N, CA, C and O atoms as a DFTB+ gen file, in Angstrom:
408 C
 N C O
     1  1     110.446    -101.260    -208.207
     2  2     110.163    -101.155    -206.811
     3  2     109.391    -102.410    -206.619
     4  3     108.698    -102.894    -207.514
     5  1     109.532    -102.965    -205.351
     6  2     108.531    -103.777    -204.961
     7  2     107.652    -103.390    -204.006
     8  3     107.871    -103.190    -202.811
     9  1     105.967    -103.240    -205.024
    10  2     105.306    -102.351    -203.550
    11  2     104.852    -103.459    -202.651
    12  3     104.499    -103.164    -201.509
    13  1     104.829    -104.556    -203.002
    14  2     104.585    -105.405    -201.542
    15  2     105.897    -104.843    -200.467
    16  3     105.608    -103.977    -199.643
    17  1     106.905    -105.221    -200.509
    18  2     108.062    -104.829    -199.812
    19  2     107.805    -103.211    -199.161
    20  3     107.810    -102.877    -197.976
    21  1     107.618    -102.499    -200.186
    22  2     107.270    -100.772    -199.624
    23  2     106.208    -101.111    -198.655
    24  3     106.512    -100.992    -197.468
    25  1     104.968    -101.530    -198.961
    26  2     103.799    -101.556    -198.043
    27  2     104.019    -102.185    -196.700
    28  3     103.471    -101.711    -195.705
    29  1     105.021    -103.532    -196.616
    30  2     105.047    -104.043    -195.467
    31  2     106.016    -103.370    -194.485
    32  3     105.847    -103.397    -193.266
    33  1     107.255    -102.638    -195.228
    34  2     107.767    -102.023    -194.676
    35  2     107.414    -100.353    -193.932
    36  3     108.088     -99.681    -193.151
    37  1     106.222    -100.121    -194.502
    38  2     105.636     -98.884    -194.026
    39  2     104.789     -99.223    -192.683
    40  3     104.664     -98.612    -191.622
    41  1     104.247    -100.473    -193.175
    42  2     103.446    -101.056    -191.716
    43  2     104.251    -101.459    -190.575
    44  3     103.867    -101.093    -189.464
    45  1     105.243    -102.113    -190.670
    46  2     106.324    -102.157    -189.428
    47  2     106.806    -101.000    -189.027
    48  3     107.100    -100.847    -187.842
    49  1     106.969     -99.975    -189.965
    50  2     107.539     -98.557    -189.359
    51  2     106.413     -98.117    -188.516
    52  3     106.639     -97.479    -187.488
    53  1     105.405     -98.369    -188.824
    54  2     104.236     -97.572    -188.102
    55  2     103.736     -98.520    -187.079
    56  3     102.835     -98.176    -186.315
    57  1     104.177     -99.479    -187.035
    58  2     104.072    -100.601    -185.633
    59  2     102.628    -101.144    -185.727
    60  3     102.010    -101.562    -184.747
    61  1     102.062    -101.096    -187.187
    62  2     100.678    -101.778    -187.065
    63  2     100.887    -103.173    -187.522
    64  3      99.876    -103.874    -187.546
    65  1     102.145    -103.771    -187.934
    66  2     102.374    -104.803    -188.248
    67  2     102.094    -106.005    -187.282
    68  3     102.520    -105.866    -186.135
    69  1     101.355    -107.310    -187.626
    70  2     101.197    -108.376    -187.040
    71  2     102.230    -109.360    -187.153
    72  3     103.153    -108.937    -187.850
    73  1     102.397    -110.445    -186.749
    74  2     103.402    -111.254    -187.004
    75  2     103.450    -112.003    -188.247
    76  3     104.436    -112.499    -188.792
    77  1     102.225    -112.008    -188.616
    78  2     102.036    -112.260    -190.466
    79  2     102.631    -111.436    -191.117
    80  3     103.527    -111.878    -191.836
    81  1     102.403    -110.101    -191.125
    82  2     103.188    -109.320    -192.035
    83  2     104.390    -109.126    -191.668
    84  3     105.021    -108.625    -192.599
    85  1     105.131    -109.311    -190.583
    86  2     106.527    -109.485    -190.326
    87  2     107.164    -110.507    -190.969
    88  3     108.240    -110.382    -191.554
    89  1     106.341    -111.813    -190.852
    90  2     106.601    -112.848    -191.729
    91  2     106.642    -112.664    -193.103
    92  3     107.513    -113.297    -193.701
    93  1     105.980    -112.017    -193.680
    94  2     105.778    -111.688    -195.138
    95  2     106.812    -111.054    -195.510
    96  3     107.498    -111.355    -196.487
    97  1     107.014    -110.075    -194.717
    98  2     108.191    -108.808    -195.067
    99  2     109.690    -109.605    -195.284
   100  3     110.471    -109.363    -196.204
   101  1     109.890    -110.607    -194.214
   102  2     111.078    -111.472    -194.469
   103  2     110.931    -112.218    -195.670
   104  3     111.934    -112.372    -196.367
   105  1     109.998    -112.636    -195.976
   106  2     109.889    -113.531    -197.119
   107  2     110.074    -112.439    -198.328
   108  3     110.930    -112.637    -199.190
   109  1     109.355    -111.446    -198.350
   110  2     109.472    -110.370    -199.641
   111  2     111.373    -109.960    -199.778
   112  3     112.038    -109.602    -200.750
   113  1     111.685    -110.170    -198.602
   114  2     113.367    -109.626    -198.558
   115  2     113.892    -110.779    -199.233
   116  3     114.363    -110.653    -200.363
   117  1     113.853    -111.990    -198.601
   118  2     114.514    -113.207    -199.358
   119  2     114.191    -113.193    -200.865
   120  3     115.096    -113.451    -201.658
   121  1     113.000    -112.918    -201.284
   122  2     112.416    -113.030    -202.841
   123  2     113.368    -111.886    -203.408
   124  3     113.782    -112.048    -204.556
   125  1     113.700    -110.901    -202.804
   126  2     114.660    -109.750    -203.528
   127  2     116.434    -110.083    -203.168
   128  3     117.317    -109.230    -203.081
   129  1     116.579    -111.541    -203.009
   130  2     117.791    -111.908    -202.591
   131  2     118.299    -111.090    -201.784
   132  3     119.408    -110.701    -202.148
   133  1     117.837    -110.556    -200.573
   134  2     118.174    -109.726    -199.613
   135  2     118.518    -110.694    -198.208
   136  3     118.114    -110.513    -197.059
   137  1     119.133    -111.442    -198.575
   138  2     119.416    -112.433    -197.369
   139  2     119.750    -111.797    -195.904
   140  3     119.011    -111.987    -194.938
   141  1     120.707    -111.175    -195.857
   142  2     120.677    -110.437    -194.476
   143  2     120.010    -109.912    -194.335
   144  3     119.646    -110.181    -193.190
   145  1     119.315    -109.057    -194.774
   146  2     118.104    -108.464    -194.300
   147  2     116.874    -109.360    -194.078
   148  3     116.033    -109.155    -193.202
   149  1     116.856    -110.228    -194.832
   150  2     115.564    -111.091    -194.537
   151  2     115.746    -111.892    -193.038
   152  3     114.857    -112.063    -192.203
   153  1     117.269    -112.359    -192.947
   154  2     117.677    -112.979    -191.681
   155  2     117.536    -111.836    -190.422
   156  3     117.434    -112.304    -189.288
   157  1     117.528    -110.530    -190.563
   158  2     117.309    -109.564    -189.673
   159  2     115.829    -109.392    -189.374
   160  3     115.320    -109.195    -188.270
   161  1     115.288    -109.490    -190.438
   162  2     113.586    -109.324    -190.338
   163  2     112.907    -110.658    -189.419
   164  3     111.889    -110.608    -188.729
   165  1     113.826    -111.875    -189.650
   166  2     113.405    -112.873    -188.975
   167  2     113.866    -112.928    -187.444
   168  3     113.307    -113.587    -186.567
   169  1     114.853    -112.211    -187.308
   170  2     115.316    -112.072    -185.883
   171  2     114.139    -111.157    -185.100
   172  3     113.648    -111.469    -184.015
   173  1     113.873    -110.245    -185.695
   174  2     112.790    -109.067    -185.195
   175  2     111.642    -109.771    -184.992
   176  3     110.965    -109.512    -183.998
   177  1     111.241    -110.775    -185.903
   178  2     109.648    -111.344    -185.351
   179  2     109.952    -112.314    -184.374
   180  3     109.008    -112.611    -183.642
   181  1     111.164    -112.959    -184.148
   182  2     111.557    -113.904    -183.087
   183  2     111.426    -113.177    -181.926
   184  3     110.869    -113.704    -180.963
   185  1     111.997    -111.655    -181.834
   186  2     112.081    -110.952    -180.424
   187  2     110.329    -110.520    -180.120
   188  3     109.889    -110.386    -178.979
   189  1     109.570    -110.362    -181.258
   190  2     108.223    -109.847    -181.270
   191  2     107.162    -110.928    -180.920
   192  3     106.270    -110.767    -180.086
   193  1     107.373    -112.079    -181.680
   194  2     106.708    -113.623    -181.143
   195  2     107.342    -114.762    -181.771
   196  3     107.402    -115.309    -182.873
   197  1     107.917    -114.917    -180.253
   198  2     108.650    -116.192    -180.503
   199  2     107.622    -117.464    -180.822
   200  3     108.151    -118.486    -181.259
   201  1     106.598    -117.455    -180.683
   202  2     105.891    -118.591    -180.858
   203  2     105.198    -118.792    -182.309
   204  3     104.347    -119.668    -182.466
   205  1     105.598    -117.950    -183.343
   206  2     105.369    -117.684    -184.511
   207  2     106.237    -118.744    -185.489
   208  3     107.251    -118.441    -186.118
   209  1     105.521    -120.193    -185.456
   210  2     106.172    -121.231    -185.824
   211  2     106.758    -121.313    -187.412
   212  3     107.705    -122.032    -187.729
   213  1     106.212    -120.669    -188.101
   214  2     106.334    -121.064    -189.434
   215  2     107.949    -120.219    -189.600
   216  3     108.823    -120.689    -190.329
   217  1     108.143    -118.958    -188.820
   218  2     109.363    -118.656    -189.092
   219  2     110.696    -119.307    -189.059
   220  3     111.674    -119.049    -189.761
   221  1     110.546    -120.335    -187.976
   222  2     111.875    -121.084    -187.802
   223  2     112.119    -122.010    -189.095
   224  3     113.271    -122.151    -189.504
   225  1     111.043    -122.642    -189.742
   226  2     111.335    -123.415    -190.748
   227  2     111.829    -122.594    -191.948
   228  3     112.705    -123.085    -192.659
   229  1     111.353    -121.437    -192.211
   230  2     111.612    -120.653    -193.271
   231  2     112.906    -120.087    -193.117
   232  3     113.733    -120.077    -194.028
   233  1     113.101    -119.611    -191.973
   234  2     114.645    -119.015    -191.743
   235  2     115.721    -120.134    -192.133
   236  3     116.666    -119.967    -192.904
   237  1     115.366    -121.395    -191.398
   238  2     116.330    -122.234    -191.408
   239  2     116.614    -122.836    -192.783
   240  3     117.745    -123.180    -193.124
   241  1     115.273    -122.973    -193.740
   242  2     115.834    -123.635    -194.953
   243  2     116.298    -122.514    -195.990
   244  3     116.852    -122.796    -197.053
   245  1     116.008    -121.177    -195.560
   246  2     116.659    -120.001    -196.362
   247  2     118.225    -120.175    -196.176
   248  3     118.974    -120.177    -197.152
   249  1     118.586    -120.290    -195.149
   250  2     120.089    -120.437    -194.649
   251  2     120.718    -121.541    -195.083
   252  3     121.917    -121.508    -195.358
   253  1     119.872    -122.812    -195.212
   254  2     120.554    -124.008    -195.548
   255  2     120.857    -123.907    -197.038
   256  3     121.874    -124.425    -197.500
   257  1     120.004    -123.260    -197.775
   258  2     119.893    -122.786    -199.087
   259  2     121.104    -122.130    -199.725
   260  3     121.625    -122.236    -200.835
   261  1     121.373    -121.409    -198.626
   262  2     122.696    -119.989    -198.756
   263  2     123.856    -120.594    -198.250
   264  3     124.871    -119.908    -198.124
   265  1     123.851    -121.918    -197.907
   266  2     124.941    -122.861    -197.582
   267  2     125.504    -122.029    -196.162
   268  3     126.700    -121.897    -195.903
   269  1     124.674    -121.641    -195.534
   270  2     124.833    -121.273    -194.115
   271  2     124.429    -122.028    -193.133
   272  3     123.699    -121.422    -192.349
   273  1     124.671    -123.372    -192.816
   274  2     123.848    -124.479    -192.087
   275  2     124.481    -124.043    -190.761
   276  3     123.825    -124.349    -189.766
   277  1     125.520    -123.451    -190.577
   278  2     125.634    -123.407    -189.035
   279  2     124.806    -122.487    -188.346
   280  3     124.702    -122.509    -187.120
   281  1     124.076    -121.496    -189.237
   282  2     123.404    -120.373    -188.707
   283  2     121.863    -121.062    -188.546
   284  3     121.086    -120.958    -187.597
   285  1     121.723    -121.721    -189.674
   286  2     120.276    -122.598    -189.680
   287  2     119.850    -123.418    -188.643
   288  3     118.689    -123.371    -188.235
   289  1     120.846    -124.306    -188.096
   290  2     120.781    -125.206    -187.118
   291  2     119.833    -124.718    -185.994
   292  3     118.830    -125.331    -185.630
   293  1     120.280    -123.513    -185.475
   294  2     119.721    -123.069    -184.191
   295  2     118.258    -122.562    -184.423
   296  3     117.441    -122.599    -183.503
   297  1     118.000    -122.179    -185.431
   298  2     116.724    -121.676    -186.307
   299  2     115.620    -123.061    -186.011
   300  3     114.519    -123.043    -185.459
   301  1     116.355    -124.187    -186.585
   302  2     115.582    -125.178    -186.600
   303  2     115.457    -125.956    -185.279
   304  3     114.467    -126.656    -185.070
   305  1     116.431    -125.841    -184.408
   306  2     116.331    -126.424    -183.267
   307  2     115.391    -125.970    -182.287
   308  3     114.856    -126.691    -181.445
   309  1     115.167    -124.417    -182.475
   310  2     114.540    -123.525    -181.834
   311  2     112.992    -123.804    -182.067
   312  3     112.196    -123.908    -181.134
   313  1     112.647    -123.915    -183.416
   314  2     111.451    -124.363    -184.070
   315  2     111.124    -125.661    -183.640
   316  3     109.963    -125.751    -183.240
   317  1     111.823    -126.750    -183.595
   318  2     111.399    -128.131    -182.985
   319  2     110.905    -127.684    -181.673
   320  3     109.750    -128.015    -181.407
   321  1     111.673    -126.871    -180.643
   322  2     111.156    -126.991    -179.655
   323  2     109.641    -126.222    -179.559
   324  3     108.866    -126.582    -178.673
   325  1     109.278    -125.214    -180.450
   326  2     108.067    -124.568    -180.308
   327  2     107.032    -125.600    -180.994
   328  3     105.917    -125.663    -180.476
   329  1     107.236    -126.219    -181.844
   330  2     106.602    -127.191    -182.723
   331  2     106.202    -128.297    -181.654
   332  3     105.032    -128.678    -181.614
   333  1     107.085    -128.779    -180.851
   334  2     106.535    -129.830    -179.967
   335  2     105.912    -129.463    -178.869
   336  3     105.235    -130.288    -178.255
   337  1     106.049    -128.037    -178.398
   338  2     105.422    -127.194    -177.236
   339  2     103.840    -127.177    -177.556
   340  3     102.889    -127.320    -176.787
   341  1     103.872    -126.980    -178.789
   342  2     102.436    -126.666    -179.708
   343  2     101.778    -127.855    -180.296
   344  3     100.735    -127.942    -180.943
   345  1     102.703    -128.822    -179.887
   346  2     101.813    -130.361    -180.345
   347  2     101.585    -130.214    -181.667
   348  3     100.519    -130.730    -182.004
   349  1     102.273    -129.632    -182.661
   350  2     102.123    -129.532    -184.157
   351  2     103.066    -130.843    -184.549
   352  3     104.290    -130.734    -184.473
   353  1     102.541    -131.894    -184.907
   354  2     103.520    -132.996    -185.585
   355  2     103.970    -132.756    -186.899
   356  3     105.076    -133.116    -187.301
   357  1     103.065    -132.103    -187.631
   358  2     103.212    -131.695    -188.982
   359  2     104.638    -131.004    -189.037
   360  3     105.470    -131.334    -189.882
   361  1     104.854    -130.088    -188.144
   362  2     106.200    -128.827    -188.011
   363  2     107.074    -129.796    -187.482
   364  3     108.161    -129.842    -188.058
   365  1     106.908    -130.598    -186.531
   366  2     108.074    -131.367    -186.125
   367  2     108.803    -132.226    -187.131
   368  3     110.017    -132.422    -187.171
   369  1     107.807    -132.741    -187.996
   370  2     108.654    -133.496    -189.131
   371  2     109.076    -132.774    -189.963
   372  3     109.983    -133.261    -190.638
   373  1     108.721    -131.585    -190.242
   374  2     109.298    -130.690    -191.300
   375  2     110.752    -129.901    -190.571
   376  3     111.746    -129.607    -191.235
   377  1     110.665    -129.755    -189.696
   378  2     111.874    -129.399    -189.136
   379  2     112.977    -130.475    -188.499
   380  3     114.136    -130.069    -188.415
   381  1     112.757    -131.461    -188.170
   382  2     113.502    -132.905    -188.230
   383  2     114.177    -133.067    -189.412
   384  3     115.387    -133.288    -189.421
   385  1     113.313    -132.954    -190.722
   386  2     113.796    -133.164    -192.035
   387  2     114.775    -132.247    -192.431
   388  3     115.772    -132.612    -193.055
   389  1     114.500    -130.712    -192.016
   390  2     115.423    -129.941    -192.498
   391  2     116.639    -129.903    -191.621
   392  3     117.722    -129.518    -192.062
   393  1     116.467    -130.308    -190.356
   394  2     117.690    -130.504    -189.533
   395  2     118.631    -131.800    -189.854
   396  3     119.713    -131.950    -189.288
   397  1     118.119    -132.720    -190.813
   398  2     119.055    -133.694    -191.467
   399  2     119.965    -133.058    -192.327
   400  3     121.139    -133.428    -192.347
   401  1     119.533    -132.083    -193.087
   402  2     120.082    -131.124    -194.059
   403  2     120.949    -130.536    -193.587
   404  3     121.699    -130.046    -194.431
   405  1     121.294    -130.286    -192.243
   406  2     122.497    -129.011    -191.414
   407  2     123.680    -130.073    -191.680
   408  3     124.833    -129.813    -191.334
């Protein structure tokens, strides 16, 4: 059993999780090869904090790696908008590069 995953699940269930904890939860699910659950966790994070920039690139790359490029593109495009709004040039470049893979 993944103790980190269990701890993060407990935090989210108790509503004590911040955006980083929700992001870490999605990454742990990905690490466990629970792709659909990871996508669902990213969707929930997006509902709670649509400005959490890291989620967009990670969700997009995860979906590209799973050969689900049609699902990846909206994540990357949304992330690009957030990165531009935040004037985050590095993230803009990373998201644009990932979009080329779609």
